[in-house]
C-alpha positions as CSV (number, residue, x, y, z in Angstrom):
1,M,107.3,124.3,130.8
2,S,104.7,122.3,129.0
3,E,101.8,120.5,130.6
4,Q,102.3,116.8,131.1
5,H,99.5,114.3,130.2
6,T,99.2,110.7,131.2
7,Y,98.7,108.2,128.3
8,R,97.7,104.6,128.4
9,V,99.3,102.8,125.4
10,I,98.7,99.3,124.2
11,V,101.6,98.1,122.0
12,R,100.7,95.0,119.9
13,G,103.0,92.9,117.8
14,T,103.8,89.5,116.4
15,W,106.5,87.1,117.6
16,D,109.1,86.6,114.9
17,G,112.1,84.4,114.6
18,L,111.9,83.0,118.1
19,T,114.7,80.7,119.0
20,D,113.8,77.3,120.6
21,E,115.0,78.6,123.9
22,A,112.9,81.8,123.7
23,R,109.8,79.8,122.6
24,A,110.3,77.3,125.5
25,R,110.7,80.2,128.0
26,L,107.6,82.0,126.7
27,L,105.5,78.8,126.9
28,A,106.8,78.0,130.4
29,E,105.9,81.5,131.6
30,A,102.6,81.8,129.8
31,G,100.7,81.5,133.0
32,D,102.3,84.7,134.3
33,H,101.4,86.6,131.1
34,G,97.7,85.9,130.6
35,M,94.6,87.9,131.0
36,T,95.2,88.5,134.7
37,S,98.6,90.2,134.0
38,M,97.1,93.0,131.9
39,R,98.0,96.2,133.8
40,F,99.1,99.6,132.6
41,T,102.5,100.3,134.2
42,E,105.5,102.5,133.4
43,E,107.7,99.4,132.9
44,G,105.0,97.6,130.8
45,S,103.2,94.4,131.2
46,L,103.4,91.6,128.6
47,S,100.5,89.4,127.8
48,Y,100.1,86.7,125.2
49,E,98.3,83.4,124.5
50,P,100.5,80.3,124.5
51,A,98.5,78.5,121.8
52,P,99.3,79.5,119.2
53,L,102.3,81.5,120.2
54,K,101.8,84.2,117.6
55,H,100.8,87.7,118.9
56,F,101.5,89.7,122.1
57,S,100.5,93.0,123.7
58,M,102.3,95.2,126.2
59,R,100.5,97.9,128.2
60,Y,102.3,101.1,129.3
61,V,101.6,104.3,131.2
62,V,103.5,107.1,129.5
63,M,103.9,110.7,130.8
64,S,104.6,113.1,128.0
65,D,104.2,116.7,127.1
66,A,100.7,117.4,125.9
67,V,102.0,119.4,122.9
68,D,103.8,116.3,121.7
69,G,100.5,114.4,121.7
70,E,99.6,110.8,121.2
71,E,102.2,110.2,118.5
72,M,105.0,110.8,121.0
73,A,103.4,108.6,123.7
74,A,103.1,105.8,121.1
75,A,106.8,106.3,120.1
76,L,108.0,106.2,123.7
77,A,105.9,103.1,124.5
78,E,107.1,101.3,121.3
79,D,110.7,102.1,122.2
80,R,110.2,100.7,125.7
81,A,108.6,97.6,124.2
82,E,111.4,97.0,121.8
83,G,114.0,97.3,124.6
84,A,112.0,94.9,126.8
85,L,111.6,92.3,124.1
86,R,115.2,92.5,123.1
87,A,116.2,92.0,126.8
88,L,114.0,88.9,126.8
89,G,115.8,87.6,123.7
90,C,112.6,87.5,121.7
91,G,112.2,88.4,118.1
92,F,109.2,90.5,117.1
93,R,107.7,92.5,114.2
94,D,104.8,94.7,113.2
95,L,104.5,96.8,116.4
96,R,101.5,99.1,116.4
97,S,100.0,101.2,119.2
98,T,96.7,102.4,120.5
99,V,96.9,105.5,122.7
100,T,94.4,107.0,125.1
101,D,95.0,110.4,126.7
102,L,93.6,110.1,130.2
103,D,93.6,113.8,130.7
104,T,91.3,114.5,127.8
105,M,89.1,111.3,128.1
106,K,85.5,112.1,128.6
107,I,83.7,110.0,131.2
108,N,80.0,109.4,130.6
109,R,78.4,109.0,133.9
110,K,75.0,107.5,134.2
111,P,72.5,109.9,135.8
112,A,71.3,109.0,139.3
113,S,68.1,107.1,139.3
114,R,65.0,109.1,140.4
115,R,62.9,107.8,143.2
């Protein structure tokens, strides 16, 4: 069995072909999808700015085999994003992802101050 890694994936995209109903719903719910809603979760968190209603991002936590790498984590997150956006009835295009492997990320700690 392969080792599992935890990835944080940001999927970005552009709204496309929004119906009047979808646009109105997004604008009405914009307060729930602003800067304070940005969290990495398995189900994803959607964030966007209401004016202009053009781009969005979704944040995911993805568990995947380390041998499959960041490409698989990005593909899984983009698939989840597509499903979530379709379920909302929102058109989109140009999905692209940024992936961070939390298990290989180097943390630079500041040395303790000397007294």
